[in-house]
KEFIDO-793578 format. One record per atom (N, C-alpha, C): residue in three letters; x, y, z. Coordinates in pm, whole numbers, plus 50000, padded with zeros to 5 digits. Example, Ala and Ser with C-alpha at 12.3 -4.5 7.8 and 13.67 -1.06 7.14 Angstrom:
BEGIN
ALA513194943150780;ALA512304955050780;ALA513204967050780;SER512854977550708;SER513674989450714;SER512905000350787;
***
This chain:
BEGIN
UNK516197256629634;UNK516377263429509;UNK515217272629485;UNK515487285129446;UNK514447294529414;UNK514247294629264;UNK512967295429222;UNK512637295029082;UNK512037308129041;UNK512247312028916;UNK511547323728862;UNK510187319028811;UNK509247327928792;UNK507917324228752;UNK507887318528611;UNK508737323628521;UNK508667319328383;UNK509397306228358;UNK510217301828451;UNK510827288528443;UNK511887287228335;UNK512557298128295;UNK513537297328190;UNK514897293928249;UNK515577284328184;UNK516917280328228;UNK517907283928118;UNK519057289128155;UNK520027293628057;UNK520697282027985;UNK520847283427853;UNK521747274727780;UNK523167278727818;UNK523987269027851;UNK525327272027902;UNK526277274327787;UNK526857286427782;UNK527847289927680;UNK529117294427747;UNK530197296327665;UNK531497299227726;UNK531717314227754;UNK530677322127744;UNK530757336127783;UNK529477339727855;UNK529577347227963;UNK528397350928037;UNK528777357228169;UNK527957354728270;UNK528207360428402;UNK527637351028508;UNK528187352428628;UNK527637345328745;UNK527337356028849;UNK526097355428903;UNK525707364229012;UNK525667356129140;UNK525997362829250;UNK525947356029380;UNK525067364329477;UNK524427357229566;UNK523627363929671;UNK523627355129796;UNK523497361329915;UNK523337375629937;UNK524617383529907;UNK524427394729843;UNK525577403029807;UNK525947411629930;UNK527237412129961;UNK527677419630079;UNK529047425230052;UNK529437435230132;UNK530747441130118;UNK531847431130146;UNK531717422830252;UNK532767412630273;UNK532947403330154;UNK531867399330092;UNK531947390429975;UNK532647397729861;UNK532267410129833;UNK532887417729722;UNK534377419729749;UNK534727422429876;UNK536147424529909;UNK536927411629890;UNK536357400529933;UNK537027387529917;UNK537247384329770;UNK536207386229690;UNK536317383129547;UNK537337392229481;UNK537367404729519;UNK538337413929459;UNK539767409929496;UNK539977405329621;UNK541277400629663;UNK541737388329580;UNK540787380929528;UNK541117369029447;UNK541247372529298;UNK541167385529270;UNK541337389829131;UNK540067390029051;UNK538917389129115;UNK537617388929046;UNK537067403029040;UNK536777407728920;UNK536277421328897;UNK534777421428885;UNK534107428428975;UNK532647429128975;UNK532167437828860;UNK531057433828798;UNK530437441828691;UNK529687453328757;UNK530267465228752;UNK529687476928818;UNK528487482828745;UNK528197477328622;UNK527077482828545;UNK525747477528591;UNK525767467328678;UNK524527461628731;UNK524577461128881;UNK523397460728944;UNK523337459729089;UNK523707445729132;UNK524257444829251;UNK524547431629307;UNK525937426729278;UNK526177414029311;UNK527497408029296;UNK527507399529169;UNK527677406129057;UNK527717399028929;UNK529117400128869;UNK529637388728820;UNK530997388028767;UNK530967381728629;UNK531527388428531;UNK531517383428393;UNK532677373828369;UNK532477364528275;UNK533557355628236;UNK533577354228082;UNK534787351828029;UNK534967350427886;UNK535397336427845;UNK535527327627945;UNK535897313827917;UNK535447305328034;UNK535427292028014;UNK535027283228124;UNK536067283328235;UNK537317285528202;UNK538357286428304;UNK538037298328398;UNK537657309628340;UNK537287321128422;UNK536047318428503;UNK535077311428443;UNK533837308428516;UNK534107299428635;UNK534947289228617;UNK535287280328727;UNK536087287628834;UNK536927297228795;UNK537667305128895;UNK536697313228980;UNK535727319628917;UNK534727327628992;UNK533977318729089;UNK533527307429043;UNK532767298629129;UNK533637293029242;UNK534887289829212;UNK535787284829313;UNK536017295029425;UNK536157307529386;UNK536347318129487;UNK535117319429576;UNK533927318929515;UNK532707320129592;UNK532547308129687;UNK532937296329639;UNK532877284229728;UNK533877285829843;UNK535047291129814;UNK536047293329922;UNK535477303030026;UNK534857313929979;UNK534277323730071;UNK533207317130157;UNK532347309330095;UNK531267302530169;UNK531857293030273;UNK532937285930236;UNK533567276330330;UNK534207283530446;UNK534857294930419;UNK535567302430523;UNK534617309130619;UNK533487314530568;UNK532597322330652;UNK531397314630704;UNK531107303230641;UNK529927295630677;UNK528647301230620;UNK528787311630539;UNK527597317930479;UNK527157309630355;UNK525877306930346;UNK525327299330231;UNK525007308930118;UNK525747307330009;UNK525537315929893;UNK524707308529789;UNK523927316129715;UNK523227311029598;UNK523857317329474;UNK523767310429362;UNK524337315629239;UNK523367314629125;UNK523587322929022;UNK522777322928902;UNK523697324628781;UNK523587315328684;UNK524337316328559;UNK523517324928464;UNK524157335328407;UNK523427344628321;UNK524117345128186;UNK523327343328081;UNK523817344427945;UNK523177356327878;UNK523627359227759;UNK523187371327687;UNK521677372527675;UNK520977361327649;UNK519537361827633;UNK518767362927762;UNK519487363227874;UNK518807364028003;UNK519097377028079;UNK519837385828016;UNK520277397728089;UNK519107405728147;UNK517977406028076;UNK516847414128122;UNK515747405628186;UNK516087393528225;UNK515107384728284;UNK515467381228427;UNK514427378028503;UNK514687374228642;UNK515397360828642;UNK516587360128706;UNK517387347628699;UNK516857337028793;UNK517267324728768;UNK517007313528857;UNK518217311728949;UNK517937309129076;UNK519037308129174;UNK519167293629219;UNK520427289229226;UNK520747275629266;UNK521817276029373;UNK521957264929447;UNK523077263829540;UNK524367263329459;UNK525497267129522;UNK526757267229451;UNK527167253429401;UNK526947242629481;UNK527227229229428;UNK526397225729304;UNK525147230529299;UNK524337228029180;UNK524877235629060;UNK525317247929085;UNK525937255928976;UNK527187248728926;UNK528017243929017;UNK529227236828979;UNK528907224728895;UNK527897217128936;UNK527507205228861;UNK526977208928723;UNK526207219628715;UNK525687224028584;UNK526817227728491;UNK527847234428542;UNK528967238428457;UNK529767226528411;UNK530007216928501;UNK530757205228465;UNK530027196228365;UNK528687196028373;UNK527887187328287;UNK527137195628184;UNK527777206028133;UNK527047215428047;UNK526527209227917;UNK527207198727867;UNK526717192427744;UNK525337186427769;UNK525197179127880;UNK523917173127913;UNK522887183627948;UNK523327194028019;UNK522397205028055;UNK521837211327929;UNK522657213827830;UNK522177220227708;UNK521217211027631;UNK521397197827642;UNK520447188427582;UNK519087190027649;UNK519097191327781;UNK517847192927857;UNK517157206127819;UNK517947217127822;UNK517387230427795;UNK516877231527653;UNK517627226127558;UNK517237226727417;UNK516277216027375;UNK515927207027468;UNK514987196127442;UNK515437187827320;UNK516697183627320;UNK517227175727210;UNK516887160827229;UNK515617158227244;UNK515167144527265;UNK513787142727205;UNK513407130227190;UNK512097126827135;UNK511597114027202;UNK510387110227172;UNK509797098227232;UNK509827086727131;UNK510327075227178;UNK510217062827102;UNK509127054427167;UNK508547045327089;UNK507417037327135;UNK507717022627135;UNK507387015927247;UNK507527001427254;UNK506146995227277;UNK505796985127197;UNK504436979427206;UNK504186971827336;UNK502946972227380;UNK502446964527493;UNK501326955627440;UNK501406942627468;UNK500456933227410;UNK499596926527519;UNK498456921027473;UNK497626913527562;UNK497906898427551;UNK497096890027610;UNK497386875727612;UNK497306869727473;UNK496636876427376;UNK496576871627240;UNK497676877527154;UNK498586885027219;UNK499696892127154;UNK499206902827057;UNK498076908527090;UNK497556920127018;UNK498076932827086;UNK498526942327007;UNK499016955027063;UNK497856963227114;UNK497876965927244;UNK496796974027305;UNK497326987727348;UNK498636989527341;UNK499177002327385;UNK500687002927361;UNK501297014427401;UNK502717016227387;UNK503247023427508;UNK504497020127546;UNK505197028327643;UNK506057038227566;UNK506087050727615;UNK506857061327549;UNK508157063327627;UNK509277062127555;UNK510607062327617;UNK511457073527558;UNK512157080827644;UNK512947092127600;UNK514217087527528;UNK514467093227410;UNK515657089727333;UNK516197102427266;UNK517507102227225;UNK518067113827156;UNK517367116527024;UNK517257129426989;UNK516697133126860;UNK517667129226749;UNK517157127526628;UNK518007124326516;UNK519027135326495;UNK520257131726463;UNK521357140726435;UNK521657150426548;UNK521247146926670;UNK521567155026788;UNK522547147526878;UNK522967153926985;UNK523877147627079;UNK523267134827136;UNK524067124327144;UNK523577111927201;UNK523747112027353;UNK522887104827420;UNK522957103827564;UNK522237091127608;UNK522537086927730;UNK521787076127792;UNK520687082927876;UNK519437078727861;UNK518357085227936;UNK518637085928086;UNK519277075528142;UNK519567075728286;UNK520517087028321;UNK521507089628232;UNK522437100628257;UNK521717114028255;UNK520747115528162;UNK519997127928152;UNK519247131028283;UNK518587120728337;UNK517837123028461;UNK518737124228583;UNK519897117328581;UNK520847118928690;UNK521357133328700;UNK521747138828584;UNK522237152528579;UNK521147162428618;UNK519937159828568;UNK518797168828600;UNK518567169128750;UNK518707157528816;UNK518497156628960;UNK519597164329033;UNK520827163028988;UNK521967169629055;UNK521897184629042;UNK521337189528932;UNK521417203628901;UNK520097211328920;UNK519107204828973;UNK517837211629000;UNK516947213028879;UNK517177205328775;UNK516377206328654;UNK515447194028636;UNK515247186528740;UNK514467174228727;UNK513017177128689;UNK512407187128752;UNK511007190328722;UNK510867194528576;UNK511807202828530;UNK511737207828393;UNK511857196228295;UNK512787187128318;UNK513007175928227;UNK511807166328233;UNK511327163328350;UNK510197154128366;UNK508977159128291;UNK508697172028304;UNK507547177728236;UNK507757178128085;UNK508937181928042;UNK509227182527896;UNK509107168627834;UNK509617158427903;UNK509537144727852;UNK508097140127844;UNK507307143927945;UNK505887139927947;UNK505127146527832;UNK505377159427808;UNK504697166627700;UNK505127161327564;UNK506417157927549;UNK506907152027423;UNK506177138827394;UNK505987130727497;UNK505277117927478;UNK503827120327439;UNK503177129927503;UNK501777132727472;UNK501627137727328;UNK502547146527284;UNK502487151827149;UNK502757140927046;UNK503697131827077;UNK503987120726988;UNK502797111526975;UNK502157108827086;UNK500987100127083;UNK499837106027002;UNK499707119327009;UNK498647126026931;UNK498887124526783;UNK500137124226739;UNK500437123526596;UNK500327109026543;UNK500527099026627;UNK500727085626573;UNK499727075226620;UNK498917078326723;UNK498017067826773;UNK496557072126763;UNK495687062626730;UNK494237065526729;UNK493677064526871;UNK492507069226889;UNK491847067827020;UNK491667053127055;UNK491697050327183;UNK491507036727230;UNK492777029127255;UNK493907034227202;UNK495207027927226;UNK495827034127353;UNK496257025627445;UNK496827030627571;UNK498197036627549;UNK498487047327623;UNK499777054227615;UNK500377054427757;UNK501387046327779;UNK502047045327908;UNK503197055527913;UNK503117064928007;UNK504077076028014;UNK504677076528154;UNK505977076928164;UNK506687077328292;UNK506607091228355;UNK506617091328488;UNK506767104128559;UNK507467101628692;UNK508147111828739;UNK508887111428866;UNK508077118628972;UNK507567111629073;UNK506777118429176;UNK507517129929245;UNK508827128229264;UNK509597138429332;UNK509717151529253;UNK509357150929123;UNK509407163529043;UNK508097171229048;UNK507067165529113;UNK505777171729118;UNK505527176229261;UNK505757189229287;UNK505607194529423;UNK504137196229460;UNK503397202629370;UNK501977204929392;UNK501217198729272;UNK500567187129291;UNK499947180229180;UNK498977188729098;UNK498137196529165;UNK497147204429092;UNK497797214829002;UNK498887220929051;UNK499557231228968;UNK500527225028867;UNK501337215328911;UNK502387209928827;UNK501857201928707;UNK500677196028723;UNK500117187828617;UNK499137195528525;UNK498897208328556;UNK497967216328476;UNK498397216828329;UNK499697218628306;UNK500187219528168;UNK499997206228095;UNK500167195328167;UNK499987182228110;UNK498497180228067;UNK497567183628157;UNK496157182128127;UNK495757191728014;UNK496307203928016;UNK495977213627911;UNK496447208727775;UNK497597202127767;UNK498107196727642;UNK497157186027587;UNK496667177427674;UNK495707167127631;UNK494447173327574;UNK493947183327644;UNK492717190027598;UNK492927197127466;UNK494067203927454;UNK494357211327328;UNK494427202127210;UNK494947190127229;UNK495077180527120;UNK493877171127108;UNK492827173927184;UNK491577166027179;UNK491857151427210;UNK492697148927309;UNK493017135327349;UNK492147131027465;UNK491847118227472;UNK491037112727579;UNK491947108727697;UNK491817115227812;UNK492667111427927;UNK492567096727963;UNK491447090227930;UNK491277076227963;UNK492217067027883;UNK492837072527779;UNK493807064827702;UNK495187065027766;UNK495387073227868;UNK496707075027928;UNK496887067028056;UNK498087062028072;UNK498497055228195;UNK499797061828239;UNK499817068028355;UNK501027074028407;UNK501757064228498;UNK503007061528464;UNK503827051928540;UNK504687058728645;UNK504597054228768;UNK505497059228873;UNK506867053028855;UNK507827061528823;UNK509217057028811;UNK510017064728914;UNK510607057829009;UNK511317065029116;UNK512637057629143;UNK513737065329146;UNK515027059429173;UNK515377059829323;UNK514507065829402;UNK514707066229544;UNK513467060729613;UNK513657055329730;UNK512527049429803;UNK511467060029826;UNK510217056029805;UNK509117065329828;UNK508947067629978;UNK509167079930021;UNK509077082830165;UNK507837090930200;UNK507217097130101;UNK506017105330126;UNK504827098930054;UNK504317088330110;UNK503227080930050;UNK501987089630030;UNK501717098330125;UNK500547107030116;UNK500637116129994;UNK501857120829968;UNK502067129529850;UNK501797121729722;UNK502287109629714;UNK502077101429594;UNK500597097929577;UNK499927095229687;UNK498517092629682;UNK497737104729628;UNK498187116529664;UNK497507128629616;UNK497687130329464;UNK498887126229414;UNK499127126429270;UNK498197116429202;UNK498077104429258;UNK497187094429202;UNK495767100029196;UNK495317106629302;UNK493947111529308;UNK493717122229200;UNK494647131529184;UNK494487142229086;UNK494407136328944;UNK495297126828914;UNK495307120628780;UNK494037112628758;UNK493637104728856;UNK492447096528839;UNK491197105028825;UNK491147116228890;UNK490017125428874;UNK489887130728730;UNK491017130428660;UNK491017134628520;UNK490717123028427;UNK490657110828480;UNK490377099128401;UNK491607091328361;UNK492777095628411;UNK494047089228378;UNK494277077228472;UNK494697065828418;UNK495027054128499;UNK496447055528551;UNK496757048028658;UNK498067048628719;UNK498727034828720;UNK500047034628703;UNK500807022428704;UNK501997023828797;UNK502407012928859;UNK503607012228941;UNK504647004028865;UNK505777010028836;UNK506807003628754;UNK507776995728839;UNK508446985928776;UNK509556978528838;UNK509196971528968;UNK507966966528979;UNK507576959929103;UNK508366946829117;UNK508846944329236;UNK509636932429263;UNK511116934529259;UNK511556946629229;UNK512996949529224;UNK513206964229265;UNK514386967129315;UNK514696981029350;UNK513786986329461;UNK513176997629436;UNK512407004629539;UNK510897002129533;UNK510416995829427;UNK508986993129416;UNK508696979829485;UNK508026980429599;UNK507816968529681;UNK506326965129684;UNK506066953129735;UNK504676948729752;UNK503946957729848;UNK504666962529950;UNK504046971430048;UNK503536984229982;UNK504376990029894;UNK503947001829824;UNK502826999129726;UNK502896987529659;UNK501856983829566;UNK500506982929635;UNK500466976629752;UNK499206975329825;UNK498696988529881;UNK499636997429914;UNK499257010529969;UNK498687019429857;UNK499247018729738;UNK498837027329628;UNK497677021529544;UNK497627008429536;UNK496617001729454;UNK496547007229312;UNK497637006329238;UNK497627011629102;UNK496757003329010;UNK496337009328898;UNK495517002128801;UNK496326991528727;UNK497606994428709;UNK498516985228640;UNK499756982828726;UNK500196970728731;UNK501416967028805;UNK502376960828706;UNK503556966828691;UNK504556962128596;UNK505626954328670;UNK505686941228646;UNK506686932828712;UNK508056935728650;UNK509036938128733;UNK510366941928686;UNK510996930928599;UNK511746935428499;UNK512356926228402;UNK513316916428470;UNK513916920328582;UNK514846911528651;UNK514166898828701;UNK512856899928733;UNK512116888128773;UNK511596880128653;UNK511256887228549;UNK510646880928430;UNK511686873028353;UNK512896878728339;UNK513936872428260;UNK514356859028320;UNK514106848228249;UNK514486834928299;UNK513536829028400;UNK512346834728416;UNK511436829928521;UNK510946815728494;UNK510916811428368;UNK510446798128337;UNK511356787228392;UNK512586791428431;UNK513566781428482;UNK514006784228626;UNK513336793528691;UNK513786797828824;UNK512626797728921;UNK512666788629018;UNK511566786929112;UNK511356799329199;UNK512456805629240;UNK512326817529325;UNK511576828829249;UNK511976831129125;UNK511286841229047;UNK509826837729025;UNK509546824929005;UNK508176820828985;UNK507326823729108;UNK507886821129227;UNK507146823929350;UNK506886838829367;UNK507896846929335;UNK507746861429348;UNK506676866629251;UNK506716861829131;UNK505746866529030;UNK504326862629072;UNK504146850329118;UNK502826845729161;UNK502326854029281;UNK503236857729371;UNK502866865629488;UNK502396879529446;UNK503116885729351;UNK502716898829301;UNK501346898129236;UNK501136888029153;UNK499846886529083;UNK498706884429183;UNK498946875929281;UNK497906872929380;UNK497496885629454;UNK498486893429498;UNK498156905529574;UNK497556916429485;UNK498016917229362;UNK497456927329269;UNK495996924129237;UNK495696911629217;UNK494336907829184;UNK493376910129303;UNK493926910429423;UNK493076912729538;UNK492436926429537;UNK493096936329472;UNK492476949629462;UNK492136953429315;UNK492216943529226;UNK491776946029089;UNK492826951828996;UNK494086950829034;UNK495156956128947;UNK495476946428833;UNK495786952128718;UNK496156944328600;UNK497686942928600;UNK498176930828583;UNK499616928228593;UNK500226927228454;UNK501316934428436;UNK502076934828309;UNK503486929728335;UNK503946920628249;UNK505326915528262;UNK506216923728172;UNK507276929628228;UNK508236937728151;UNK509436929428108;UNK510106933828000;UNK511366927927961;UNK511236913627912;UNK510136910027849;UNK509936896527803;UNK510766894327674;UNK511676884927680;UNK512516881927564;UNK512386867527517;UNK511996858527608;UNK511886844427575;UNK510416840127580;UNK509986832227482;UNK508596827627478;UNK508266819127600;UNK509206811427649;UNK508946803127764;UNK508596811827889;UNK509296823127901;UNK508986832028013;UNK507586838127996;UNK507266841927873;UNK505946847527846;UNK504846837327879;UNK505046825127839;UNK504036814727865;UNK503836812328012;UNK504976812328090;UNK504856810628236;UNK504036822428293;UNK504336834328253;UNK503636846028304;UNK502146845428271;UNK501816841628149;UNK500396840128110;UNK499696829828198;UNK500326818528215;UNK499696807828294;UNK499546811628441;UNK500336821328484;UNK500286825828624;UNK499266836728647;UNK498786842828539;UNK497756853428553;UNK498116867128501;UNK499296868428440;UNK499646881128378;UNK498726883528258;UNK498266895828239;UNK497346898728129;UNK497956907528020;UNK499106913628048;UNK499786922227953;UNK501286919327957;UNK501956922427846;UNK503406919927840;UNK504056930027749;UNK505366931727772;UNK506166941527698;UNK507606936527696;UNK508266937827582;UNK509636933327572;UNK510056930727430;UNK511346927327412;UNK511886925227277;UNK511186914027203;UNK510566904727272;UNK509836893827203;UNK508726899727115;UNK508196911027154;UNK507066917127081;UNK507476929927004;UNK508616935427035;UNK509066947226964;UNK509966956027048;UNK510976961826983;UNK511866970727052;UNK511356985127050;UNK511846993427142;UNK511437007827131;UNK511947013326998;UNK511127020626930;UNK511557026226799;UNK510877039726774;UNK511507047326692;UNK510947060226652;UNK509747058026563;UNK508617064426595;UNK507407062226513;UNK507617067526370;UNK507137060326274;UNK507267064626133;UNK506407076826108;UNK506977086326038;UNK506237098726004;UNK505307096125887;
***
């Protein structure tokens, strides 16, 4: 996917245009044979549409051409406010996904979300920090956060969403938390291509709001197995050089493994809720939790139990060496009071 320098993504509306490249005479001839009229007022292969049916017809014709010729086409959705701007180019499948999921896309582009806060407590059940979680804005379109990130991944908007969510969390923390309170913020390593460049806006936001980077903990959240450990280590190094602590989320379940934990040596290790829930009555879960704690303590990592709902589970975790906890037992994620 090619990006423009300014990083603007179009809000999807039912009138606009689609451009295709590389533009060629065979492509224009094929599109004309399918009843698609090229906009002759602009250079290139741009086709206007007045409804979503027309837009899908244009895209379908371009996909047919690509299938017949084997030529890989890129597309750009253009709306009225983008006519004089350099467009962003996506693969045709990404364009198709963006059009089909336009409600979610517009939520991402318009940033119709906010950060809710869930308390994190120590062994005395004192609140020492909060995790910031993405939720729909009041009176805006509702969504499941997982759906938002799934669509962003499918359509090439993952980096934009990840950065916007991170900045929203930082701004929320600046308004509602005093210095010294930890702020746990999720990030997707796959959305950060160049750590020094991609995180500059994040660091600048902290500086502008006079926030102490030492109050922040960035959590690695990944839905796919980490395959580029060196890249993730470079992200850890850049963040730690700024004074930011690092956490590995969902350890013990999914893709966060003990092997990755030992390779990365995060400052905080969050035991997955699937292990914590019911651990006071499950010997297998108890063994797994103790193993995570033992290996984390070997390199000085602080272990946090996620998804704590039962006091018996909390007590088992405490007795095993967990020093922090998070879950409904201590508080649900909620919108901070203004």
